[in-house]
C-alpha positions in Angstrom: 46.8 33.9 59.4 45.5 35.1 56.3 44.3 38.4 57.2 47.5 39.7 57.8 48.5 39.4 54.7 45.5 41.4 52.4 47.5 44.8 53.5 50.6 43.4 52.2 49.5 42.5 49.5 46.8 45.7 48.6 50.2 47.7 49.0 52.3 46.0 47.0 48.9 45.7 44.4 49.4 49.8 44.6 52.9 50.3 44.5 52.8 48.8 41.1 50.1 50.9 39.6 52.3 54.3 41.4 55.0 53.0 39.8 53.1 52.0 35.9 52.2 55.5 36.0 55.2 57.5 37.1 57.1 55.3 34.4 55.1 57.5 31.8 57.1 60.8 32.7 55.9 63.8 30.5 58.5 65.2 30.8 60.4 62.6 29.0 60.4 63.6 25.2 56.6 61.8 23.8 57.5 59.1 20.9 57.7 60.9 16.9 54.2 60.0 15.3 53.3 59.8 11.6 54.5 62.9 9.5 52.5 64.8 6.7 54.3 66.9 4.1 52.5 69.8 3.9 53.5 73.6 2.5 52.3 76.8 3.7 51.3 78.6 0.8 51.1 82.4 0.7 50.8 85.6 -1.8 54.6 85.1 -2.7 54.9 81.6 -2.9 55.5 78.3 -1.0 56.5 77.4 2.3 57.5 73.3 2.4 57.5 72.0 6.3 57.4 67.7 7.0 54.6 67.8 10.5 54.0 65.2 12.9 50.0 64.6 12.6 48.8 64.1 16.4 45.5 63.2 15.0 44.3 61.3 18.7 43.3 62.8 22.2 46.3 61.2 24.5 48.8 62.8 20.5 47.5 66.4 20.8 47.1 66.5 25.1 51.4 65.0 25.1 51.3 67.2 21.5 55.7 68.8 21.8 56.0 67.8 25.6 59.9 67.2 26.4 61.3 67.5 23.5 63.8 70.1 23.4 64.4 70.8 19.4 62.8 71.0 15.7 64.2 70.9 12.9 63.6 74.4 11.5 61.2 73.2 8.7 59.3 70.7 11.1 56.8 70.9 13.2 52.9 69.3 14.2 49.0 68.9 13.2 46.9 68.7 15.5 43.6 68.0 14.1 40.2 67.6 15.2 37.1 66.0 13.9 34.8 68.8 14.6 35.5 73.2 14.0 37.0 74.3 17.4 35.4 77.2 19.9 37.5 80.6 19.6 38.1 80.0 24.2 39.8 76.7 23.4 43.3 76.9 23.3 47.1 75.3 24.1 49.4 75.2 26.4 52.6 74.7 26.8 53.0 72.1 30.3 56.3 70.9 30.0 56.7 71.8 26.7 60.9 73.2 26.3 59.9 75.4 23.1 59.2 78.6 22.2 56.9 77.8 20.0 54.3 79.8 17.2 51.0 78.3 16.5 49.0 78.8 13.8 45.0 78.0 14.2 43.3 77.4 10.9 40.1 77.1 9.8 37.7 73.8 8.0 39.2 75.2 4.7 43.3 75.1 6.0 43.0 78.9 6.4 44.8 81.1 9.3 42.4 82.4 10.8 44.6 82.9 13.9 48.5 83.0 15.4 50.3 82.9 19.1 53.6 83.2 20.2 53.9 80.3 23.0 56.4 80.7 26.2 58.2 77.3 26.9 56.2 76.3 30.6 58.6 74.3 33.0 56.7 74.9 36.2 56.0 71.3 38.2 51.9 72.5 38.1 49.7 72.4 35.1 47.8 74.5 36.6 50.4 77.3 36.6 50.8 77.5 33.1 49.2 79.9 31.6 46.8 78.9 28.0 46.9 80.5 24.8 43.0 80.5 23.5 42.9 80.3 19.3 40.1 83.5 19.4 38.9 82.2 16.7 36.9 79.0 15.7 38.8 76.3 14.2 39.2 73.1 13.0 43.5 72.3 13.4 46.2 74.2 14.6 50.2 73.8 14.0 52.7 74.5 16.3 56.2 75.3 14.4 59.6 77.2 16.5 59.3 80.3 17.3 59.3 83.2 14.7 58.9 80.3 12.1 55.9 82.4 10.6 56.9 86.0 10.9 60.5 84.9 9.5 58.5 83.1 6.3 56.5 85.6 5.8 53.2 84.1 6.7 50.8 85.3 8.1 46.3 85.1 8.7 44.8 84.8 5.4 47.5 82.5 4.0 46.5 78.7 4.4 48.1 74.9 4.6 47.6 72.5 2.1 49.4 69.0 2.5 51.6 67.2 -0.3 54.1 68.3 -2.5 52.5 69.0 -5.2 50.7 72.7 -4.3 54.5 73.6 -3.5 56.4 75.4 -5.6 59.7 77.4 -4.7 58.7 81.1 -3.8 
């Protein structure tokens, strides 16, 4: 009799594990991360933004998954402890927004800007990757066309804090 309970208990334990794994569905909007006020500094002035900061692996992996909107001047800053390879990039798995991404060097200078389309497929392997094409230390995702609409280009830079923000 004792041996016949073992498969049942194993089955119950496995069901509990699977259920808890499925509860963390990445299609559900991720919680907001701590924010920083920053500015993109251009030749024509500065553009203030508020950025959620993704500092660790799980925060960077989740990114803006599941979000269905961003305020015009809001985005996400992805920080890395080390310089990243030009082949490394971002993907849009379960991301519902059209986004622009600026890849920044270790001084915060924009080295590359790419446009990224949502990927709502059920398979992560079906989503394209958007490699930087340049070495980068951080990246900023904003609504699509944010950079072009504000005259922000490769060579401009991101600075944190309001002391560097001035009206254009």
